[in-house]
TINU-31783 format. One record per residue (C-alpha): x, y, z; chain; residue in one letter; residue number from 1. Coordinates in steps of 0.001 Angstrom, whole numbers. Example, Ala and Ser with C-alpha at 12.3 -4.5 7.8 and 13.67 -1.06 7.14 Angstrom:
2
        c1        c2        c3   logu   drenro   marza
     12300     -4500      7800      A        A       1
     13670     -1060      7140      A        S       2
//
This chain:
248
        c1        c2        c3   logu   drenro   marza
     25734    -16686     53606      A        M       1
     26344    -20372     54220      A        R       2
     29986    -21468     54646      A        P       3
     31814    -22313     51436      A        L       4
     32961    -25883     50830      A        S       5
     36565    -25170     49879      A        W       6
     38433    -27643     47684      A        I       7
     42025    -27683     48951      A        V       8
     44662    -27847     46206      A        C       9
     47773    -28436     48297      A        S      10
     49132    -31218     50487      A        L      11
     49739    -30453     54172      A        L      12
     53243    -31905     54082      A        G      13
     54156    -29822     51032      A        V      14
     52826    -26634     52662      A        A      15
     54777    -27245     55894      A        I      16
     57993    -27944     54012      A        A      17
     57453    -24834     51888      A        G      18
     56922    -22682     54974      A        H      19
     60299    -23691     56330      A        G      20
     61965    -22866     53023      A        A      21
     60330    -19424     52996      A        A      22
     61465    -18726     56555      A        A      23
     65069    -19456     55548      A        D      24
     64823    -16723     52906      A        R      25
     64248    -13961     55440      A        G      26
     61641    -11397     54515      A        S      27
     60119    -13240     51545      A        L      28
     56467    -14213     51616      A        N      29
     55302    -17602     50289      A        A      30
     52104    -18988     48760      A        I      31
     51424    -22156     50767      A        E      32
     47868    -23101     49852      A        R      33
     45309    -22666     47077      A        L      34
     41623    -23475     47458      A        E      35
     38504    -22827     45410      A        Y      36
     34768    -23054     45978      A        A      37
     31574    -22605     43983      A        S      38
     29155    -20023     45355      A        I      39
     25674    -18957     44277      A        L      40
     24691    -18825     40589      A        A      41
     27775    -20746     39431      A        G      42
     30220    -18121     40648      A        R      43
     33612    -19103     41981      A        V      44
     35880    -17976     44827      A        A      45
     39623    -18694     44913      A        V      46
     41498    -18406     48212      A        R      47
     45281    -18097     48474      A        I      48
     46990    -18912     51779      A        G      49
     50309    -17139     52418      A        L      50
     52969    -17424     55075      A        S      51
     52559    -13721     55932      A        K      52
     49700    -11221     55643      A        P      53
     49677     -8896     52649      A        L      54
     49752     -5173     53421      A        A      55
     47421     -4497     50476      A        Q      56
     45728     -6462     47684      A        P      57
     48107     -7411     44855      A        P      58
     48271     -5283     41722      A        A      59
     46790     -6970     38687      A        G      60
     45476     -6651     35171      A        F      61
     42952     -8352     32939      A        R      62
     43260     -9607     29396      A        I      63
     39850     -9760     27716      A        L      64
     41040    -10816     24261      A        H      65
     42690    -12967     23039      A        P      66
     42016    -15461     25846      A        G      67
     40239    -14102     28930      A        A      68
     42600    -13972     31931      A        R      69
     43060    -12254     35279      A        I      70
     46692    -11770     36350      A        V      71
     47742    -10830     39897      A        L      72
     51315     -9921     40837      A        E      73
     53047    -10982     44099      A        F      74
     56484     -9319     44402      A        P      75
     58813    -10715     47063      A        G      76
     56832    -13972     47091      A        T      77
     57745    -17577     46301      A        T      78
     55580    -20678     45774      A        V      79
     55848    -23247     48582      A        A      80
     53885    -25954     46735      A        M      81
     55049    -28597     44318      A        A      82
     51842    -28277     42288      A        Q      83
     51560    -25007     40375      A        K      84
     48748    -25731     37886      A        T      85
     45189    -26420     39016      A        F      86
     42382    -27494     36681      A        Q      87
     39164    -26065     38138      A        V      88
     36464    -26062     35396      A        D      89
     33864    -24393     37597      A        S      90
     31713    -21442     36562      A        G      91
     33769    -19103     34384      A        A      92
     37077    -20375     35811      A        L      93
     38989    -22949     33751      A        R      94
     42307    -23185     35568      A        S      95
     44783    -21434     37865      A        V      96
     48549    -21203     37260      A        H      97
     51273    -20019     39619      A        L      98
     54380    -18792     37791      A        V      99
     57460    -17989     39895      A        Q     100
     60396    -16048     38457      A        Q     101
     63060    -15505     41078      A        G     102
     61353    -13842     44041      A        T     103
     58329    -12681     42019      A        H     104
     55190    -14812     41585      A        T     105
     52388    -14268     39105      A        R     106
     48930    -15823     39619      A        L     107
     47057    -16378     36349      A        V     108
     43345    -17256     36289      A        L     109
     42306    -18612     32883      A        H     110
     38635    -17922     32159      A        L     111
     35955    -19142     29791      A        L     112
     34810    -15538     29337      A        R     113
     35706    -12110     30751      A        P     114
     34166    -11620     34202      A        V     115
     34378     -9037     36932      A        G     116
     36277     -9748     40114      A        Y     117
     37158     -8333     43511      A        E     118
     39698     -9241     46164      A        T     119
     39419     -9505     49961      A        Q     120
     42213     -9753     52526      A        L     121
     41731    -11602     55810      A        E     122
     44762    -12486     57924      A        G     123
     47180    -14536     55831      A        N     124
     44564    -15220     53142      A        S     125
     43610    -13485     49907      A        L     126
     40205    -14332     48423      A        T     127
     39402    -13592     44772      A        I     128
     35667    -13478     44027      A        L     129
     34851    -14008     40347      A        L     130
     31685    -12809     38629      A        D     131
     30233    -11986     42038      A        R     132
     28068     -8977     41272      A        G     133
     28300     -5865     43383      A        R     134
     25058     -6178     45376      A        G     135
     24653     -3018     47419      A        G     136
     28108     -1698     46616      A        A     137
     28609      1437     44551      A        A     138
     28122       835     40831      A        A     139
     31151      1386     38578      A        P     140
     31162      4442     36338      A        Q     141
     32701      5153     32952      A        I     142
     34474      8484     33306      A        R     143
     35892      8886     29816      A        E     144
     35974      7217     26405      A        V     145
     38956      8410     24379      A        A     146
     40908      7489     21240      A        F     147
     44620      7476     20472      A        R     148
     46697      6445     17460      A        R     149
     49610      4141     18285      A        G     150
     53114      4151     16822      A        A     151
     52278      1240     14474      A        N     152
     49009      2731     13165      A        R     153
     46940       850     15709      A        E     154
     43727      2481     16864      A        G     155
     43515      2531     20675      A        R     156
     40087      2944     22291      A        V     157
     40696      3923     25920      A        I     158
     37948      3605     28547      A        V     159
     38622      5069     31993      A        R     160
     36529      3538     34767      A        L     161
     35939      4536     38377      A        S     162
     37070      1149     39727      A        M     163
     38968     -1942     38541      A        P     164
     37528     -5427     38267      A        G     165
     34048     -4568     36950      A        S     166
     32244     -6833     34472      A        A     167
     33079     -6259     30799      A        I     168
     31955     -8219     27759      A        G     169
     33509     -7894     24314      A        I     170
     32541     -9641     21090      A        R     171
     32515     -9282     17319      A        E     172
     29082     -8717     15802      A        Q     173
     29198     -8566     12046      A        G     174
     31846     -5953     11277      A        R     175
     31531     -4194     14629      A        Q     176
     33208     -4735     17977      A        L     177
     30619     -4598     20769      A        V     178
     31842     -3780     24278      A        V     179
     29259     -4104     27077      A        D     180
     29544     -2813     30651      A        F     181
     26590     -4290     32601      A        P     182
     25541     -2513     35794      A        G     183
     27718       469     34920      A        T     184
     26944      4183     34798      A        G     185
     28614      6836     32678      A        I     186
     29508     10505     32855      A        E     187
     27003     12358     30601      A        P     188
     29798     13991     28607      A        G     189
     31042     10581     27439      A        S     190
     27731      9648     25756      A        L     191
     28808     10628     22268      A        R     192
     30084      9435     18906      A        R     193
     33721      9869     17968      A        L     194
     34524      9952     14244      A        D     195
     38223      9100     13978      A        V     196
     38583      8205     10299      A        L     197
     41164     10964      9746      A        D     198
     43671      9198     12044      A        F     199
     44257      6482      9368      A        A     200
     43905      3506     11765      A        T     201
     41594       471     11601      A        P     202
     38995      2427     13649      A        V     203
     36423      4523     11789      A        A     204
     34130      5525     14673      A        S     205
     33268      4880     18325      A        I     206
     29692      5266     19571      A        A     207
     28829      5144     23291      A        T     208
     25272      4877     24642      A        H     209
     23336      3475     27593      A        T     210
     21677        61     27354      A        L     211
     19357      -996     30198      A        G     212
     21300      -630     33444      A        D     213
     24633      -546     31632      A        G     214
     26634       994     28815      A        V     215
     27505      -245     25319      A        R     216
     30378       953     23119      A        I     217
     30216       153     19398      A        L     218
     33537       273     17548      A        I     219
     33226       507     13772      A        E     220
     36411      -931     12183      A        P     221
     37927      -170      8826      A        L     222
     39700     -2740      6666      A        G     223
     41325     -5920      7951      A        R     224
     42416     -5873     11589      A        F     225
     43333     -7871     14673      A        E     226
     42472     -6702     18145      A        Y     227
     43519     -7132     21740      A        A     228
     41740     -5908     24882      A        A     229
     43328     -5565     28302      A        Y     230
     42711     -3664     31528      A        Q     231
     45264     -2354     34011      A        S     232
     43793      -742     37106      A        G     233
     40892      1443     35999      A        T     234
     42009      1803     32361      A        E     235
     40677      -502     29643      A        L     236
     42432      -448     26253      A        V     237
     41044     -2017     23078      A        I     238
     43729     -1899     20404      A        A     239
     42952     -2587     16730      A        L     240
     46041     -3314     14605      A        T     241
     45922     -3275     10786      A        P     242
     46520     -6550      8952      A        V     243
     48322     -6062      5617      A        P     244
     46474     -7280      2551      A        S     245
     47937    -10400       976      A        V     246
     48726     -9910     -2710      A        T     247
     48782    -13056     -4878      A        P     248
//
């Protein structure tokens, strides 16, 4: 692969000054540099430079709706840059925000649409590859599709995957919610229809089937509802909450 042309989003003087501040705070790490680059097929890579190597990739979660976002958590880490918001507008990536609260920093990637991602550690750098495709890597698998009723009558569709960060698409189509998992396999026992009308939530049924090289889940709602979709680790939750009828 040809070298990426990174766009550097920090000033050298700011990074050096920030490094000194981090050193004064003992064992804390510090984000000193943020860069991004376009790669093949309009995909984007974001690279974070830190004052110290990370022992493991940061924990994170995805919000698919409302507003597609990827959120990565950096405990024991400060931001050694004056600029904390970066407008990217490349591929599926709109912008990047660094939010520091005390000694905890959260990296938020705002997206045009939900995309898969993976992270790579190299020395003091963390690279986040968006919408990259898995190439020869093992394909993700859906291990279970389940349903739960929440405390406030919300219907919770729970999808357990074999790995985090895989591509997921979610949209409304007529009255249905359509959830697509391209390039994803599924355990045969999860290819079924769940009729959950008796739970008295906004979900009437959930149907799971294969579609090409992927999987599609069709959620049939009941009545007026709002929904949110988020993923933490390998668990995706799509929660439908009832909206009370307005009486004149």
